[in-house]
Jmol script that loads the backbone (N, CA, C; Angstrom):
load data "model"
ATOM      1  N   UNK A   1    -156.503 -14.934 -37.274  1.00  0.00           N
ATOM      2  CA  UNK A   1    -157.848 -15.819 -38.084  1.00  0.00           C
ATOM      3  C   UNK A   1    -157.994 -14.978 -39.201  1.00  0.00           C
ATOM      4  N   UNK A   2    -158.275 -13.751 -39.324  1.00  0.00           N
ATOM      5  CA  UNK A   2    -158.958 -13.189 -40.554  1.00  0.00           C
ATOM      6  C   UNK A   2    -158.189 -13.332 -41.914  1.00  0.00           C
ATOM      7  N   UNK A   3    -156.778 -13.925 -41.775  1.00  0.00           N
ATOM      8  CA  UNK A   3    -155.810 -13.973 -42.678  1.00  0.00           C
ATOM      9  C   UNK A   3    -155.832 -15.194 -43.227  1.00  0.00           C
ATOM     10  N   UNK A   4    -156.103 -16.485 -42.766  1.00  0.00           N
ATOM     11  CA  UNK A   4    -156.361 -18.038 -42.632  1.00  0.00           C
ATOM     12  C   UNK A   4    -156.167 -17.501 -44.011  1.00  0.00           C
ATOM     13  N   UNK A   5    -155.632 -18.588 -45.226  1.00  0.00           N
ATOM     14  CA  UNK A   5    -156.030 -19.083 -46.617  1.00  0.00           C
ATOM     15  C   UNK A   5    -155.383 -17.827 -47.789  1.00  0.00           C
ATOM     16  N   UNK A   6    -155.594 -16.728 -47.447  1.00  0.00           N
ATOM     17  CA  UNK A   6    -155.670 -15.737 -47.769  1.00  0.00           C
ATOM     18  C   UNK A   6    -154.953 -16.415 -48.944  1.00  0.00           C
ATOM     19  N   UNK A   7    -153.601 -16.730 -48.993  1.00  0.00           N
ATOM     20  CA  UNK A   7    -152.606 -16.709 -50.421  1.00  0.00           C
ATOM     21  C   UNK A   7    -153.049 -17.841 -51.410  1.00  0.00           C
ATOM     22  N   UNK A   8    -153.988 -18.972 -51.050  1.00  0.00           N
ATOM     23  CA  UNK A   8    -153.947 -20.051 -51.509  1.00  0.00           C
ATOM     24  C   UNK A   8    -155.355 -19.720 -52.395  1.00  0.00           C
ATOM     25  N   UNK A   9    -155.841 -19.569 -51.891  1.00  0.00           N
ATOM     26  CA  UNK A   9    -157.529 -18.926 -52.655  1.00  0.00           C
ATOM     27  C   UNK A   9    -157.073 -17.859 -54.254  1.00  0.00           C
ATOM     28  N   UNK A  10    -156.263 -16.602 -53.706  1.00  0.00           N
ATOM     29  CA  UNK A  10    -155.643 -16.082 -54.484  1.00  0.00           C
ATOM     30  C   UNK A  10    -154.795 -16.525 -55.996  1.00  0.00           C
ATOM     31  N   UNK A  11    -153.968 -18.107 -55.257  1.00  0.00           N
ATOM     32  CA  UNK A  11    -153.309 -18.439 -56.426  1.00  0.00           C
ATOM     33  C   UNK A  11    -154.376 -18.915 -57.766  1.00  0.00           C
ATOM     34  N   UNK A  12    -154.301 -18.745 -58.903  1.00  0.00           N
ATOM     35  CA  UNK A  12    -155.158 -19.404 -60.061  1.00  0.00           C
ATOM     36  C   UNK A  12    -154.645 -20.928 -59.643  1.00  0.00           C
ATOM     37  N   UNK A  13    -155.929 -21.871 -60.089  1.00  0.00           N
ATOM     38  CA  UNK A  13    -156.227 -22.873 -60.346  1.00  0.00           C
ATOM     39  C   UNK A  13    -155.169 -23.647 -61.780  1.00  0.00           C
ATOM     40  N   UNK A  14    -154.492 -23.871 -61.494  1.00  0.00           N
ATOM     41  CA  UNK A  14    -153.643 -25.011 -63.414  1.00  0.00           C
ATOM     42  C   UNK A  14    -154.201 -26.178 -63.811  1.00  0.00           C
ATOM     43  N   UNK A  15    -154.738 -26.619 -64.521  1.00  0.00           N
ATOM     44  CA  UNK A  15    -154.900 -28.056 -64.414  1.00  0.00           C
ATOM     45  C   UNK A  15    -153.775 -28.621 -64.515  1.00  0.00           C
ATOM     46  N   UNK A  16    -154.028 -30.286 -64.373  1.00  0.00           N
ATOM     47  CA  UNK A  16    -153.187 -31.163 -64.325  1.00  0.00           C
ATOM     48  C   UNK A  16    -152.682 -31.390 -65.808  1.00  0.00           C
ATOM     49  N   UNK A  17    -151.140 -31.708 -66.089  1.00  0.00           N
ATOM     50  CA  UNK A  17    -151.269 -32.563 -67.074  1.00  0.00           C
ATOM     51  C   UNK A  17    -151.505 -33.427 -67.596  1.00  0.00           C
ATOM     52  N   UNK A  18    -152.106 -34.042 -68.267  1.00  0.00           N
ATOM     53  CA  UNK A  18    -152.077 -34.872 -68.957  1.00  0.00           C
ATOM     54  C   UNK A  18    -151.116 -36.393 -68.883  1.00  0.00           C
ATOM     55  N   UNK A  19    -150.987 -37.319 -68.738  1.00  0.00           N
ATOM     56  CA  UNK A  19    -149.715 -38.081 -68.563  1.00  0.00           C
ATOM     57  C   UNK A  19    -150.396 -38.978 -69.348  1.00  0.00           C
ATOM     58  N   UNK A  20    -149.330 -39.014 -70.294  1.00  0.00           N
ATOM     59  CA  UNK A  20    -148.295 -39.739 -71.642  1.00  0.00           C
ATOM     60  C   UNK A  20    -148.506 -41.324 -71.503  1.00  0.00           C
ATOM     61  N   UNK A  21    -147.468 -41.199 -70.528  1.00  0.00           N
ATOM     62  CA  UNK A  21    -147.778 -43.422 -70.581  1.00  0.00           C
ATOM     63  C   UNK A  21    -148.903 -43.723 -70.169  1.00  0.00           C
ATOM     64  N   UNK A  22    -148.994 -45.671 -70.518  1.00  0.00           N
ATOM     65  CA  UNK A  22    -149.454 -46.008 -69.257  1.00  0.00           C
ATOM     66  C   UNK A  22    -149.145 -46.637 -68.627  1.00  0.00           C
ATOM     67  N   UNK A  23    -149.753 -46.895 -67.523  1.00  0.00           N
ATOM     68  CA  UNK A  23    -149.062 -47.538 -65.913  1.00  0.00           C
ATOM     69  C   UNK A  23    -148.357 -48.776 -66.227  1.00  0.00           C
ATOM     70  N   UNK A  24    -147.468 -49.099 -66.230  1.00  0.00           N
ATOM     71  CA  UNK A  24    -146.497 -50.593 -66.712  1.00  0.00           C
ATOM     72  C   UNK A  24    -147.674 -51.506 -66.959  1.00  0.00           C
ATOM     73  N   UNK A  25    -148.142 -51.926 -65.622  1.00  0.00           N
ATOM     74  CA  UNK A  25    -149.209 -52.877 -65.400  1.00  0.00           C
ATOM     75  C   UNK A  25    -149.864 -53.543 -66.953  1.00  0.00           C
ATOM     76  N   UNK A  26    -150.642 -52.070 -67.657  1.00  0.00           N
ATOM     77  CA  UNK A  26    -151.693 -51.693 -68.365  1.00  0.00           C
ATOM     78  C   UNK A  26    -150.461 -51.275 -69.668  1.00  0.00           C
ATOM     79  N   UNK A  27    -149.701 -51.191 -70.085  1.00  0.00           N
ATOM     80  CA  UNK A  27    -148.815 -51.169 -70.344  1.00  0.00           C
ATOM     81  C   UNK A  27    -148.350 -52.581 -71.180  1.00  0.00           C
ATOM     82  N   UNK A  28    -147.383 -53.312 -69.774  1.00  0.00           N
ATOM     83  CA  UNK A  28    -147.252 -55.140 -70.508  1.00  0.00           C
ATOM     84  C   UNK A  28    -148.163 -55.469 -71.134  1.00  0.00           C
ATOM     85  N   UNK A  29    -149.356 -55.239 -70.425  1.00  0.00           N
ATOM     86  CA  UNK A  29    -151.017 -56.379 -70.701  1.00  0.00           C
ATOM     87  C   UNK A  29    -150.717 -56.320 -72.590  1.00  0.00           C
ATOM     88  N   UNK A  30    -150.300 -54.359 -73.128  1.00  0.00           N
ATOM     89  CA  UNK A  30    -150.753 -54.769 -74.456  1.00  0.00           C
ATOM     90  C   UNK A  30    -149.651 -54.766 -74.844  1.00  0.00           C
ATOM     91  N   UNK A  31    -148.250 -54.776 -74.321  1.00  0.00           N
ATOM     92  CA  UNK A  31    -147.547 -55.044 -75.503  1.00  0.00           C
ATOM     93  C   UNK A  31    -147.258 -56.910 -75.472  1.00  0.00           C
ATOM     94  N   UNK A  32    -148.210 -57.270 -74.875  1.00  0.00           N
ATOM     95  CA  UNK A  32    -148.055 -58.914 -74.366  1.00  0.00           C
ATOM     96  C   UNK A  32    -149.217 -59.227 -75.937  1.00  0.00           C
ATOM     97  N   UNK A  33    -150.407 -58.966 -75.845  1.00  0.00           N
ATOM     98  CA  UNK A  33    -151.141 -58.853 -76.694  1.00  0.00           C
ATOM     99  C   UNK A  33    -150.923 -58.662 -77.731  1.00  0.00           C
ATOM    100  N   UNK A  34    -149.697 -57.336 -78.304  1.00  0.00           N
ATOM    101  CA  UNK A  34    -149.588 -57.085 -79.457  1.00  0.00           C
ATOM    102  C   UNK A  34    -148.383 -58.402 -80.328  1.00  0.00           C
ATOM    103  N   UNK A  35    -147.457 -58.602 -79.121  1.00  0.00           N
ATOM    104  CA  UNK A  35    -146.445 -59.481 -78.975  1.00  0.00           C
ATOM    105  C   UNK A  35    -146.676 -60.836 -79.307  1.00  0.00           C
ATOM    106  N   UNK A  36    -147.484 -61.336 -78.847  1.00  0.00           N
ATOM    107  CA  UNK A  36    -147.697 -62.906 -78.448  1.00  0.00           C
ATOM    108  C   UNK A  36    -149.067 -63.087 -79.410  1.00  0.00           C
ATOM    109  N   UNK A  37    -150.462 -62.432 -78.920  1.00  0.00           N
ATOM    110  CA  UNK A  37    -151.558 -62.995 -79.701  1.00  0.00           C
ATOM    111  C   UNK A  37    -151.574 -62.908 -81.417  1.00  0.00           C
ATOM    112  N   UNK A  38    -151.480 -61.659 -81.319  1.00  0.00           N
ATOM    113  CA  UNK A  38    -151.068 -61.274 -82.989  1.00  0.00           C
ATOM    114  C   UNK A  38    -150.433 -62.449 -83.220  1.00  0.00           C
ATOM    115  N   UNK A  39    -149.018 -62.132 -83.051  1.00  0.00           N
ATOM    116  CA  UNK A  39    -148.281 -63.438 -83.806  1.00  0.00           C
ATOM    117  C   UNK A  39    -148.941 -65.076 -84.017  1.00  0.00           C
ATOM    118  N   UNK A  40    -149.493 -65.204 -83.601  1.00  0.00           N
ATOM    119  CA  UNK A  40    -150.419 -66.186 -82.972  1.00  0.00           C
ATOM    120  C   UNK A  40    -151.288 -66.416 -84.496  1.00  0.00           C
ATOM    121  N   UNK A  41    -152.004 -65.517 -83.826  1.00  0.00           N
ATOM    122  CA  UNK A  41    -153.041 -65.576 -84.894  1.00  0.00           C
ATOM    123  C   UNK A  41    -152.701 -65.474 -85.842  1.00  0.00           C
ATOM    124  N   UNK A  42    -151.852 -64.806 -86.466  1.00  0.00           N
ATOM    125  CA  UNK A  42    -150.918 -64.500 -88.121  1.00  0.00           C
ATOM    126  C   UNK A  42    -150.111 -65.631 -88.817  1.00  0.00           C
ATOM    127  N   UNK A  43    -149.848 -66.241 -87.371  1.00  0.00           N
ATOM    128  CA  UNK A  43    -149.119 -67.787 -88.025  1.00  0.00           C
ATOM    129  C   UNK A  43    -150.348 -68.570 -87.956  1.00  0.00           C
ATOM    130  N   UNK A  44    -151.223 -68.737 -87.370  1.00  0.00           N
ATOM    131  CA  UNK A  44    -152.218 -69.581 -87.845  1.00  0.00           C
ATOM    132  C   UNK A  44    -153.573 -69.551 -89.141  1.00  0.00           C
ATOM    133  N   UNK A  45    -152.734 -68.318 -89.122  1.00  0.00           N
ATOM    134  CA  UNK A  45    -153.999 -67.280 -90.377  1.00  0.00           C
ATOM    135  C   UNK A  45    -153.198 -68.250 -92.000  1.00  0.00           C
ATOM    136  N   UNK A  46    -151.432 -67.927 -91.440  1.00  0.00           N
ATOM    137  CA  UNK A  46    -151.068 -68.108 -92.693  1.00  0.00           C
ATOM    138  C   UNK A  46    -150.607 -69.566 -92.964  1.00  0.00           C
ATOM    139  N   UNK A  47    -151.372 -70.894 -91.851  1.00  0.00           N
ATOM    140  CA  UNK A  47    -151.032 -71.618 -92.500  1.00  0.00           C
ATOM    141  C   UNK A  47    -152.298 -72.706 -92.774  1.00  0.00           C
TER     142      UNK A  47
END
end "model"
wireframe off; spacefill off
backbone 0.3
color backbone group
């Protein structure tokens, strides 16, 4: 019992890398706003 957790405690903790991409649900919402809503606003402003 005295050697339990020896290797895990000796291993240095590595920080996780940051995620580059958004979750699909959030990314789709952002793309929708960019594609549809902004285009509608520009069309309204031009008219």
